[in-house]
C-alpha positions as CSV (number, residue, x, y, z in Angstrom):
1,Q,78.9,63.8,139.9
2,V,78.4,62.1,136.6
3,Q,79.4,58.6,135.6
4,L,81.1,58.3,132.2
5,V,81.0,55.4,129.7
6,E,83.2,55.4,126.6
7,S,82.7,53.4,123.5
8,G,83.8,53.4,119.9
9,G,87.4,52.1,120.2
10,G,88.8,49.3,118.1
11,L,91.4,48.2,115.6
12,V,92.0,50.3,112.6
13,Q,94.6,50.7,109.9
14,A,96.8,53.7,109.6
15,G,95.0,56.5,107.8
16,G,91.6,55.3,109.0
17,S,89.0,56.9,111.2
18,L,87.2,56.2,114.4
19,R,84.6,58.1,116.4
20,L,84.7,57.7,120.2
21,S,81.6,58.5,122.3
22,C,81.4,59.3,126.0
23,V,77.9,59.1,127.5
24,A,77.3,60.7,130.9
25,S,74.8,59.5,133.5
26,G,73.5,63.0,133.9
27,S,73.4,66.4,132.3
28,I,76.7,67.7,130.9
29,S,75.5,71.2,129.9
30,R,76.9,72.9,133.0
31,I,80.0,70.9,133.4
32,N,82.9,73.3,132.8
33,V,85.2,71.1,130.8
34,M,84.8,67.7,129.1
35,G,87.9,66.2,127.8
36,W,89.5,63.2,126.1
37,Y,92.8,61.9,127.4
38,R,94.9,58.9,126.3
39,Q,97.5,56.7,127.9
40,A,99.9,54.5,125.9
41,P,101.7,51.6,127.6
42,G,104.5,52.9,129.7
43,E,103.5,56.5,129.2
44,Q,101.7,59.1,131.2
45,R,98.1,60.0,130.6
46,E,98.0,63.0,128.3
47,L,95.3,65.4,127.2
48,V,94.1,64.9,123.7
49,A,91.3,67.4,123.4
50,A,88.9,69.4,125.6
51,I,85.8,71.4,125.2
52,T,84.3,73.9,127.6
53,R,80.6,74.4,128.3
54,F,80.8,77.4,126.1
55,G,82.1,75.4,123.2
56,S,85.7,76.5,123.2
57,T,88.1,73.7,122.3
58,N,91.8,72.9,122.6
59,Y,93.9,70.1,121.2
60,A,97.2,68.5,121.7
61,D,99.6,69.6,119.0
62,S,100.0,66.0,117.9
63,V,96.3,65.7,116.9
64,K,95.5,69.2,115.6
65,G,93.9,69.0,112.2
66,R,93.1,65.3,112.6
67,F,90.8,65.0,115.7
68,T,87.7,66.9,116.5
69,I,85.9,67.1,119.8
70,S,82.3,67.9,120.1
71,R,79.5,67.7,122.6
72,D,75.7,67.1,122.3
73,N,74.2,68.4,125.5
74,A,70.8,67.0,124.6
75,K,72.3,63.5,124.5
76,N,74.7,64.0,127.4
77,T,77.4,62.9,125.1
78,V,80.9,64.0,124.1
79,Y,82.5,62.8,120.9
80,L,86.0,62.5,119.5
81,Q,86.2,62.2,115.8
82,M,89.6,60.8,114.9
83,N,90.8,60.9,111.3
84,S,94.1,60.1,109.6
85,L,95.0,57.9,112.5
86,K,98.6,57.0,113.0
87,P,100.2,54.0,114.9
88,E,101.4,56.5,117.5
89,D,97.7,57.2,118.3
90,T,97.4,53.7,119.8
91,A,96.4,54.1,123.4
92,V,93.6,53.7,125.9
93,Y,91.3,56.7,125.5
94,Y,89.6,58.1,128.6
95,C,86.7,60.6,128.9
96,N,86.9,63.2,131.7
97,A,84.4,65.6,133.2
98,R,86.0,68.4,135.2
99,D,84.0,70.8,137.3
100,W,84.2,71.1,141.1
101,Y,85.1,67.4,140.8
102,S,86.9,65.2,138.2
103,S,85.2,62.1,136.9
104,W,86.8,59.5,134.6
105,G,85.4,56.7,132.4
106,Q,86.8,53.2,132.2
107,G,88.6,53.8,128.9
108,T,88.3,52.4,125.4
109,Q,91.2,50.9,123.5
110,V,92.3,52.3,120.2
111,T,94.8,50.4,118.2
112,V,96.2,51.7,114.9
113,S,98.1,49.2,112.8
114,S,100.8,50.3,110.3
């Protein structure tokens, strides 16, 4: 199993951009699905974006056209490029690796001010 460490969160104004990174402790090239989830206060954790080991992606409807997930297997890193951020994107963002196991990072806070 890999350990995951997220970074890149912060405070940004509405309309701004952030790029989140998730670095794994080992190779991610054969991990079936790498994903980004988020959880706002009082809300359930929800899938934001996911990418398979073959490069297929899917996104939550709320972020389509604004967020892009990518993976760099050579760096054991998954990215989430977030553009045109909205206050409703404010949440803790978590990285997830899903294969025969599920591993989570500790999360990174994203706050979007209006």
